C-alpha positions as CSV (number, residue, x, y, z in Angstrom):
1,M,7.8,-72.5,148.7
2,F,9.3,-72.0,152.2
3,V,12.6,-71.1,151.6
4,D,11.3,-68.7,148.6
5,I,9.3,-67.2,151.1
6,L,12.0,-66.8,153.9
7,S,14.2,-65.4,151.5
8,H,12.0,-62.9,150.3
9,T,11.1,-61.6,153.6
10,L,14.8,-61.2,154.7
11,M,15.2,-59.3,151.9
12,I,12.7,-56.8,152.7
13,S,13.3,-57.2,156.3
14,A,16.2,-55.8,155.4
15,F,15.6,-53.1,153.4
16,V,13.2,-51.8,156.2
17,F,15.5,-52.2,158.5
18,L,18.6,-49.8,156.7
19,M,15.7,-47.3,155.8
20,M,14.5,-46.9,159.1
21,L,18.6,-46.7,160.2
22,I,19.4,-43.9,157.8
23,I,16.5,-42.0,158.7
24,E,17.1,-42.3,162.2
25,Y,20.4,-40.9,161.7
26,V,19.5,-38.2,159.5
27,N,16.9,-37.1,162.5
28,V,19.5,-37.4,165.3
29,V,22.5,-35.8,163.0
30,S,20.0,-32.9,162.4
31,R,18.8,-32.9,165.8
32,G,15.4,-32.4,164.5
33,A,15.9,-29.4,162.5
34,W,13.3,-30.6,159.9
35,Q,10.8,-30.9,162.8
36,K,11.5,-26.8,163.2
37,G,10.6,-23.6,161.3
38,L,6.8,-24.3,160.6
39,G,5.1,-20.7,160.0
40,D,1.5,-19.7,161.1
41,Q,-0.1,-20.3,157.6
42,L,-2.3,-23.3,157.7
43,W,-1.0,-24.9,154.0
44,V,2.3,-24.6,155.3
45,Q,1.5,-26.9,157.9
46,Y,-0.7,-29.0,155.8
47,L,2.5,-29.7,153.5
48,V,4.8,-30.1,156.3
49,A,2.6,-32.5,158.0
50,V,1.9,-34.7,154.1
51,L,5.6,-34.3,153.4
52,L,6.3,-35.8,157.2
53,G,4.0,-38.6,156.8
54,A,5.1,-39.6,153.5
55,T,8.4,-40.4,154.8
56,P,8.2,-44.2,155.3
57,G,8.3,-45.6,158.7
58,C,6.7,-44.0,162.1
59,L,9.3,-41.2,162.6
60,G,7.3,-38.8,160.5
61,A,3.8,-39.6,161.9
62,F,5.4,-39.3,165.5
63,A,6.9,-35.9,164.4
64,V,3.2,-34.3,163.3
65,V,1.5,-36.1,166.3
66,A,4.2,-34.4,169.1
67,M,3.6,-30.9,167.1
68,Y,-0.1,-31.4,167.3
69,S,0.1,-32.5,170.8
70,H,2.5,-29.2,171.4
71,G,-0.2,-26.9,169.4
72,V,2.3,-26.4,166.7
73,V,-0.2,-27.9,163.8
74,S,-4.0,-28.1,163.3
75,F,-6.0,-30.9,163.8
76,G,-6.4,-31.0,160.0
77,A,-2.3,-31.1,159.5
78,L,-2.8,-34.5,161.9
79,V,-5.6,-35.7,159.6
80,A,-3.6,-35.0,156.6
81,A,-0.2,-36.7,158.0
82,M,-2.0,-40.0,158.7
83,I,-3.7,-40.3,155.4
84,T,-0.8,-39.9,153.4
85,T,1.7,-42.1,156.0
86,C,1.7,-46.2,155.3
87,G,4.0,-46.3,158.3
88,D,6.4,-49.4,158.2
89,E,4.5,-50.8,155.2
90,A,6.0,-48.0,153.2
91,Y,9.8,-49.8,153.0
92,V,7.9,-53.0,151.8
93,M,5.9,-51.4,149.2
94,L,9.3,-49.1,147.9
95,A,11.1,-52.9,148.0
96,L,8.1,-55.0,146.3
97,I,6.4,-52.0,143.9
98,P,8.7,-49.1,143.5
99,E,6.7,-47.6,140.7
100,K,3.3,-48.2,142.6
101,A,4.5,-47.2,145.4
102,L,5.6,-43.9,144.2
103,F,2.5,-43.4,142.7
104,L,0.4,-44.4,145.8
105,I,2.0,-42.0,148.2
106,G,1.5,-38.9,145.8
107,I,-2.0,-39.5,145.4
108,L,-2.3,-40.3,149.3
109,A,-0.6,-36.9,149.6
110,V,-3.2,-34.9,147.0
111,T,-5.7,-36.9,149.3
112,G,-4.3,-36.1,152.8
113,L,-4.2,-31.9,151.6
114,A,-7.6,-31.8,151.0
115,A,-9.0,-34.2,153.9
116,G,-6.8,-32.0,156.0
117,W,-8.2,-28.7,155.0
118,L,-11.9,-29.8,154.8
119,T,-11.3,-31.2,158.3
120,D,-10.3,-27.7,159.6
121,V,-13.1,-26.4,158.0
122,A,-15.7,-28.6,159.5
123,I,-14.5,-28.4,163.3
124,K,-13.2,-24.7,162.7
125,G,-14.3,-23.2,166.3
126,T,-13.8,-26.7,168.6
127,K,-11.6,-27.6,170.6
128,L,-9.7,-31.2,170.4
129,A,-7.7,-32.6,173.2
130,G,-3.9,-33.1,172.8
131,V,-1.3,-35.5,173.2
132,V,2.0,-35.6,174.6
133,Q,5.1,-36.1,172.6
134,C,6.3,-39.6,171.4
135,E,9.7,-40.5,173.2
136,C,10.5,-42.4,170.2
137,L,11.2,-39.0,168.8
138,E,13.6,-37.5,171.7
139,I,16.7,-35.7,170.8
140,H,19.2,-35.6,173.9
141,E,20.0,-32.6,174.5
142,E,22.8,-33.3,176.9
143,E,24.8,-35.3,174.7
144,P,25.2,-34.2,171.0
145,C,26.0,-36.8,168.4
146,D,29.2,-36.5,167.7
147,C,28.8,-38.8,164.5
148,F,32.1,-39.1,162.7
149,S,34.9,-38.7,165.1
150,A,38.4,-40.2,164.0
151,F,39.3,-40.8,167.6
152,G,35.8,-42.0,168.7
153,I,35.4,-44.6,166.2
154,V,39.0,-46.0,167.1
155,R,38.0,-46.1,170.5
156,Q,34.7,-47.9,169.7
157,W,36.1,-50.8,167.8
158,R,38.7,-51.0,170.3
159,E,36.0,-52.0,173.2
160,L,33.4,-53.4,170.5
161,S,30.3,-53.7,172.2
162,L,27.7,-56.6,171.5
163,A,25.0,-54.2,169.8
164,R,27.6,-53.1,167.4
165,A,28.9,-56.3,166.5
166,A,25.2,-57.5,165.9
167,L,24.4,-55.0,164.0
168,M,27.4,-55.1,162.1
169,S,27.2,-59.0,161.3
170,L,23.9,-58.4,160.2
171,L,24.8,-55.7,157.6
172,I,27.5,-57.8,156.4
173,L,25.6,-61.1,156.2
174,F,22.8,-59.1,154.2
175,A,25.8,-57.2,152.0
176,V,26.9,-61.4,151.1
177,G,23.7,-62.1,150.3
178,V,22.7,-59.0,147.9
179,L,26.5,-59.1,146.2
180,T,25.7,-63.1,145.8
181,G,22.5,-63.0,144.2
182,S,21.0,-64.7,147.0
183,L,18.7,-62.3,148.0
184,G,16.7,-59.6,145.8
185,T,17.1,-59.6,142.2
186,Q,19.8,-61.7,140.6
187,T,20.9,-59.4,138.0
188,W,22.3,-55.8,138.8
189,D,19.5,-53.5,137.9
190,W,18.4,-50.1,139.4
191,K,16.7,-52.1,142.7
192,R,20.1,-54.4,143.1
193,I,22.3,-51.2,142.9
194,T,19.9,-49.2,145.4
195,I,20.1,-52.4,147.9
196,A,23.8,-52.5,147.6
197,F,24.1,-48.8,148.1
198,S,21.8,-48.5,151.2
199,V,23.8,-51.5,152.9
200,A,27.3,-49.3,152.4
201,V,25.4,-46.4,154.1
202,G,24.1,-48.4,156.5
203,V,27.9,-50.1,157.3
204,F,28.9,-46.9,157.6
205,V,26.8,-45.4,159.7
206,V,26.9,-48.5,162.1
207,A,31.0,-48.2,162.0
208,T,31.0,-44.3,163.1
209,V,28.6,-43.6,165.3
210,P,28.8,-43.1,168.8
211,E,28.2,-45.7,171.3
212,H,25.0,-43.9,173.0
213,F,23.5,-43.3,169.3
214,L,23.8,-46.7,168.4
215,Q,22.6,-48.1,172.0
216,E,19.4,-45.8,172.1
217,H,18.4,-45.4,168.4
218,L,19.7,-47.9,166.0
219,W,19.9,-51.0,169.0
220,R,16.7,-50.3,171.0
221,H,14.5,-48.5,169.0
222,I,15.0,-50.0,165.2
223,A,16.6,-53.3,166.1
224,R,14.7,-54.7,169.5
225,Q,11.6,-52.6,168.6
226,H,11.0,-52.9,164.8
227,L,13.2,-55.4,163.3
228,L,11.8,-58.5,164.6
229,R,8.0,-57.8,164.6
230,I,9.0,-56.3,160.8
231,F,10.4,-59.8,159.9
232,L,7.2,-61.9,161.7
233,W,4.6,-59.7,159.7
234,T,6.0,-60.1,156.7
235,F,6.9,-63.7,157.1
236,G,3.1,-64.2,158.1
237,A,1.9,-61.9,155.5
238,L,3.6,-63.6,152.7
239,I,2.3,-67.2,154.3
240,V,-0.8,-66.2,154.5
241,T,-1.3,-65.1,151.0
242,H,0.3,-68.1,150.1
243,L,-2.2,-70.2,151.3
244,L,-5.1,-68.3,150.1
245,I,-4.5,-68.3,146.5
246,E,-2.0,-71.3,146.1
247,N,-3.4,-73.9,148.5
248,L,-6.7,-72.6,149.5
249,H,-7.3,-71.5,145.7
250,F,-9.1,-68.1,147.1
251,E,-7.9,-66.2,144.0
252,S,-11.3,-66.4,142.4
253,L,-13.2,-65.9,145.4
254,I,-11.2,-62.8,146.6
255,K,-11.6,-61.2,142.9
256,D,-15.3,-62.2,142.8
257,N,-15.8,-60.3,145.9
258,V,-13.8,-57.1,145.3
259,L,-16.1,-54.9,147.4
260,I,-16.3,-57.1,150.5
261,I,-12.5,-57.6,150.4
262,L,-12.2,-53.3,150.0
263,L,-14.5,-53.0,153.2
264,V,-12.3,-55.2,155.2
265,A,-8.8,-53.9,153.7
266,C,-10.8,-50.4,155.8
267,V,-11.5,-51.9,158.4
268,V,-8.4,-53.7,159.0
269,G,-6.5,-50.4,158.5
270,I,-8.1,-49.2,161.8
271,I,-5.7,-51.3,163.8
272,P,-2.8,-49.2,164.9
273,E,-0.1,-51.4,164.1
274,S,2.0,-51.9,161.2
275,G,1.7,-55.6,159.6
276,P,-1.9,-56.4,158.9
277,H,-1.7,-54.2,155.9
278,L,0.8,-56.2,154.5
279,I,-1.5,-59.1,153.4
280,F,-3.6,-56.4,150.9
281,V,0.4,-54.9,149.7
282,T,0.9,-58.5,148.7
283,L,-2.7,-59.5,147.1
284,F,-2.0,-56.4,145.3
285,D,1.2,-57.5,144.2
286,R,0.5,-60.9,142.6
287,G,-2.7,-59.1,140.9
288,T,-5.5,-60.7,143.0
289,V,-6.9,-57.3,144.6
290,P,-7.3,-54.0,142.4
291,F,-5.6,-51.1,143.1
292,S,-8.5,-49.3,144.7
293,T,-8.0,-51.8,147.5
294,L,-5.0,-51.0,148.1
295,F,-5.3,-47.3,148.1
296,A,-8.4,-47.6,150.4
297,S,-6.4,-49.7,152.7
298,S,-3.9,-47.1,152.7
299,V,-5.7,-44.0,153.6
300,V,-7.5,-46.0,156.6
301,Q,-4.0,-47.5,158.0
302,D,-1.3,-45.4,159.4
303,G,1.2,-48.4,160.7
304,H,1.8,-47.4,164.5
305,G,2.0,-43.7,163.9
306,M,-1.1,-43.3,165.9
307,L,-0.3,-45.3,169.0
308,P,0.7,-42.1,170.7
309,L,-2.8,-40.6,170.2
310,L,-5.0,-44.0,171.6
311,A,-2.3,-44.0,174.7
312,Q,-3.4,-40.3,175.5
313,S,-6.6,-39.3,173.9
314,G,-9.2,-42.0,172.6
315,R,-11.5,-39.6,171.5
316,V,-9.0,-37.7,169.4
317,F,-7.6,-41.4,168.3
318,L,-11.1,-42.3,167.1
319,L,-12.4,-39.4,165.3
320,V,-9.0,-39.2,163.2
321,K,-10.1,-43.2,162.7
322,A,-13.4,-42.2,161.5
323,I,-12.6,-39.3,159.5
324,N,-9.6,-41.6,157.8
325,L,-12.1,-44.7,157.7
326,V,-14.8,-42.7,155.9
327,V,-12.1,-41.2,153.3
328,G,-10.9,-44.6,152.4
329,L,-14.2,-46.1,151.5
330,I,-15.4,-43.0,149.6
331,L,-12.8,-42.8,147.2
332,G,-11.9,-46.4,147.3
333,F,-15.5,-47.0,145.9
334,I,-15.1,-44.5,143.1
335,G,-11.7,-45.9,142.5
336,Y,-13.4,-49.3,142.1
337,L,-15.9,-47.8,139.4
338,V,-13.8,-46.4,137.4
339,G,-11.5,-49.3,137.2
340,W,-8.7,-48.7,139.2
């Protein structure tokens, strides 16, 4: 049991790490261009906010918080993004339940668009406090990222840093696990091919990016701030789920009290952190809770995308969370009634 859970945790954590690495790479290489060019139309803001919110991980949510704090998008757009986003849990769901995850993200996007528009209509004429931009999305203007320089690559490998060696070693070990079937699926289905391709892209990125990018974005931001936390939360969620279902036999209790579990899932979603939501992801994956519970939890929770708001404006944070909680409870209950 322990070995299986550990293997599952390693696979999920590595996949999450690879996706975050690739998104970080695209963000820096494009120099944040995907955040620019918003029009004055509110629906354009809603669409951009939802698209960013649908991006797995914290970067999209952080980007919307930054744009809201600078008056680029409305408060409704902020709400739309936070309803749509699933934080780091999106990576985990894409690894565990890819088809359901895409379906869920699509429904969250539609919900976010509607909720964002209704929110702006409701608060029209009021003023809401802004927050400062999250430094996690900082683009270092003074040091452009020349991410593919043949001379630079040779020099970087001659003067190999500990961070590059550590990241490359982790990727190689993960690649060996995938290729031998020790991690992930045993057959070469589309999931295994996707993971293998992601590993290849990750190896390319770590092997070619300049030292500044690797140290600041890949090592300090992703590896040190996210990787261990994702591993521990995933491992903990899988352990808790196994104990509840296999050892303590809570499966029938949970199924007999779906509405209470739905309420608990929404309340847990208020926590501004990636991780607690994984318990409901794994319960859904095992067929213990219905889709309505996962959906309601996803509406309320937003990973740690709201932490910049909490740090700078508790009032705005609480207002966004209150709106998301109401939306999650109402739609989750409706989903339960229609048999979702």
